[in-house]
C-alpha positions in Angstrom: 0.0 0.2 0.0 1.4 3.3 0.6 4.5 3.0 2.1 5.9 6.0 0.6 3.6 7.9 2.9 6.0 8.3 5.8 9.2 8.9 6.7 11.5 5.8 8.0 10.7 6.6 11.8 7.0 5.5 11.0 8.2 2.4 9.2 6.9 0.3 12.3 3.3 1.5 11.7 3.1 0.5 8.1 0.5 -2.2 8.8 -1.6 0.2 10.2 -2.7 1.8 6.8 -5.6 -0.9 6.7 -6.8 0.7 10.0 -6.5 4.5 8.9 -8.3 3.6 5.5 -11.0 1.5 7.4 -13.5 4.2 8.0 -13.6 5.0 4.2 -12.5 1.9 2.1 -14.4 -1.5 2.2 -11.7 -4.4 3.3 -12.4 -6.2 0.0 -11.1 -2.6 -2.0 -8.1 -2.3 0.5 -7.1 -6.0 -0.2 -7.3 -5.4 -3.9 -5.4 -2.1 -3.8 -2.5 -4.0 -1.8 -2.4 -6.9 -4.5 -3.9 -6.7 -8.1 -4.4 -3.0 -8.4 -0.7 -2.0 -7.4 0.2 -4.9 -9.8 -1.8 -3.1 -12.6 -0.3 0.2 -11.8 3.3 -1.6 -11.5 2.4 -3.1 -15.1 3.1 -6.3 -13.5 -0.6 -8.0 -13.8 -0.2 -11.6 -14.1 3.2 -11.5 -12.8 2.5 -10.1 -9.0 -0.8 -9.6 -7.2 -2.4 -12.7 -8.1 -2.1 -16.3 -7.2 -1.3 -18.2 -10.4 1.1 -21.0 -11.4 4.5 -19.3 -12.3 3.5 -16.1 -10.6 5.7 -14.4 -7.8 3.2 -14.7 -5.4 3.9 -13.7 -1.7 1.2 -15.5 0.7 0.0 -15.4 3.9 -2.4 -17.4 5.8 -4.2 -15.3 8.7 -6.3 -16.6 11.7 -9.7 -14.5 10.9 -11.2 -13.1 8.0 -9.9 -9.8 6.9 -13.1 -9.1 5.3 -15.2 -9.2 8.3 -12.4 -7.2 10.2 -9.8 -5.6 8.1 -7.8 -4.7 11.5 -6.5 -8.3 11.4 -4.0 -7.2 8.8 -2.6 -4.6 11.2 -1.2 -7.1 13.6 0.8 -10.0 11.7 2.4 -11.0 14.8 -1.0 -12.0 16.1 -2.9 -13.1 13.3 -0.5 -14.4 10.5 -0.2 -18.0 10.9 2.0 -18.6 7.6 4.1 -16.2 5.6 5.6 -17.3 2.2 7.9 -14.8 0.3 9.1 -15.8 -3.0 8.4 -19.1 -2.4 9.9 -19.7 1.0 8.1 -19.8 4.2 9.4 -16.9 6.6 6.8 -18.2 9.3 4.8 -21.3 9.7 3.2 -21.6 12.7 0.7 -24.6 11.5 3.8 -27.2 11.8 
C-alpha cells in the first residue's frame, strides 16, 4: 500500500494503513489495492498480485477473515499463521 507516505521512523506503523483507511474504504477494496490493483499500476498484472502458477506470489494465511475485520491485517504477529515470500516460508505456525 502507501509505504512512501511516511518517513523511515514511521515504518513500524506501516501495517496500520489498513486501519487508517477502514472508515472510508471497504476491506475487499483495501485488499485489492494491496494486491491486484498495485500489480496493474506497476504493469505487472499476471506476475504479481495474484495466485497463479508461475507468478511471484507472496502468500499469507490469517487466523481471521480480513473481510469481516480488516484490522487483523495490522497485527501480523498475532494473526498471520503462515508467511511465504518468494516461495520460501518466512513463518509457519501450522507445523
